[in-house]
C-alpha positions in Angstrom: 198.1 151.8 158.2 198.0 149.1 160.6 195.7 147.0 158.5 198.0 147.4 155.4 201.1 146.5 157.4 199.5 143.1 158.2 199.9 142.3 154.4 203.2 143.9 154.0 201.9 146.9 152.2 203.0 150.5 153.1 200.2 153.0 153.4 200.5 156.8 153.9 197.7 159.2 155.0 196.8 161.9 152.5 194.9 165.0 153.7 195.4 167.2 150.5 191.5 167.8 150.4 191.9 169.7 153.8 195.3 170.9 153.8 196.2 171.4 150.1 199.7 170.5 149.1 201.0 170.3 152.7 198.6 167.4 153.3 200.0 165.5 150.2 203.6 165.8 150.9 204.0 162.4 152.7 202.2 160.7 149.7 204.2 162.6 147.1 207.5 161.5 148.7 206.3 157.8 148.8 205.1 157.9 145.2 208.5 159.5 144.1 210.5 156.9 146.0 208.4 154.0 144.3 209.0 155.6 140.9 212.7 155.6 141.6 212.8 151.9 142.4 212.6 151.0 138.6 209.8 148.9 139.1 207.9 147.6 135.8 204.3 149.0 135.4 202.0 146.3 134.1 199.1 147.5 132.1 195.9 145.5 131.8 196.0 145.9 128.1 198.0 147.1 125.2 197.5 150.6 123.7 197.4 148.8 120.4 194.5 146.5 121.4 191.2 147.1 119.6 188.6 148.9 121.8 186.5 145.8 122.4 189.7 143.9 123.6 190.7 146.7 125.9 187.3 146.4 127.6 187.5 142.6 127.8 190.8 142.6 129.2 189.8 145.1 131.8 186.6 143.1 132.7 188.5 139.9 133.0 191.8 140.8 134.5 190.7 143.5 136.7 187.1 142.8 137.7 187.1 138.9 137.3 184.4 138.7 134.8 183.8 135.7 132.6 183.3 138.0 129.6 181.7 141.1 128.0 178.5 141.6 126.3 178.5 144.7 123.9 175.0 146.0 123.2 174.3 147.4 119.6 174.9 150.9 120.6 178.3 150.1 122.1 179.2 147.9 118.9 178.3 150.9 116.6 180.2 153.3 118.8 183.4 151.0 118.5 183.0 151.1 114.8 182.7 154.8 114.6 185.4 155.5 117.1 187.8 153.1 115.3 187.1 154.6 111.9 187.8 158.0 113.4 191.1 156.9 114.8 190.3 156.8 118.5 190.8 153.3 119.0 194.3 153.8 120.4 193.0 155.9 123.4 193.0 154.6 127.0 189.6 153.2 128.1 187.8 153.9 131.4 185.0 151.8 132.5 182.0 153.5 134.2 180.1 151.0 136.4 178.6 150.7 139.8 180.8 151.6 142.8 179.2 148.6 144.9 180.6 145.8 142.9 183.4 144.8 140.5 180.6 143.7 138.2 178.3 146.1 136.5 175.4 144.9 138.8 175.0 146.8 142.1 173.4 143.8 143.7 176.4 141.7 143.1 178.4 143.3 146.0 182.2 142.8 146.6 184.1 140.5 144.2 181.5 138.3 142.5 182.3 135.4 140.2 180.5 134.0 137.2 179.3 137.2 135.8 179.3 139.1 132.4 179.7 142.9 132.1 177.3 144.5 129.8 178.6 147.4 127.7 175.7 149.6 126.5 177.6 152.5 124.9 181.1 154.1 124.7 181.7 157.8 124.9 184.7 159.7 123.7 186.3 162.3 126.1 188.7 163.9 123.4 189.7 166.8 125.7 190.9 164.3 128.4 192.1 161.7 125.8 190.2 158.6 126.7 187.1 156.6 126.0 184.4 155.8 128.6 182.6 152.3 128.5 179.2 152.8 129.9 178.4 149.5 131.9 175.0 148.6 133.4 172.7 151.5 134.6 175.5 153.9 135.4 174.9 157.6 134.8 177.6 160.0 134.2 178.0 163.3 136.0 177.0 166.4 133.8 179.6 168.7 132.9 179.5 172.0 134.9 179.6 175.5 133.6 182.3 177.9 133.8 180.1 180.1 136.3 178.6 178.1 139.2 174.9 178.4 139.7 175.6 179.6 143.2 177.0 183.0 141.8 173.5 183.8 140.7 171.8 182.9 144.0 170.8 185.0 147.0 168.9 184.6 150.1 167.0 187.6 151.3 164.6 187.3 154.4 164.5 183.6 153.9 163.5 183.6 150.2 165.9 181.9 147.9 166.3 183.7 144.4 168.3 182.6 141.4 168.1 178.8 142.1 166.9 178.0 138.7 
């Protein structure tokens, strides 16, 4: 909080992970107060923009990239998603957590880089597209029944692990 105050930014602590709803009350109050100020939200792109334009605007305006390179698989996905009517969905970019680029070795906020998009995946249930950038891997979906429910340990022997 003190570090943010130096920059004139208000910060609130949220311990919802450990305390549930009670741990998020202060944050909820602050978000509500900010919403009531009537401040204008500025998006990185328009929902009417083409998929590639949305990704380029994110890369340039948010990450500071010089541009975006779309690999053939990504170009094909853009064509198919647009033809199927999914081009108006919001876009999420999956990239390394170490950098604003798609290169984990370029830590922090680098300059002079191009983001490479290798594929774009539809997440229809969630209502958005995911642009896969660099070597990033997505988490697999989880089943309705956790594997832990079929596991047991008897006398130090684990059963049902696989």
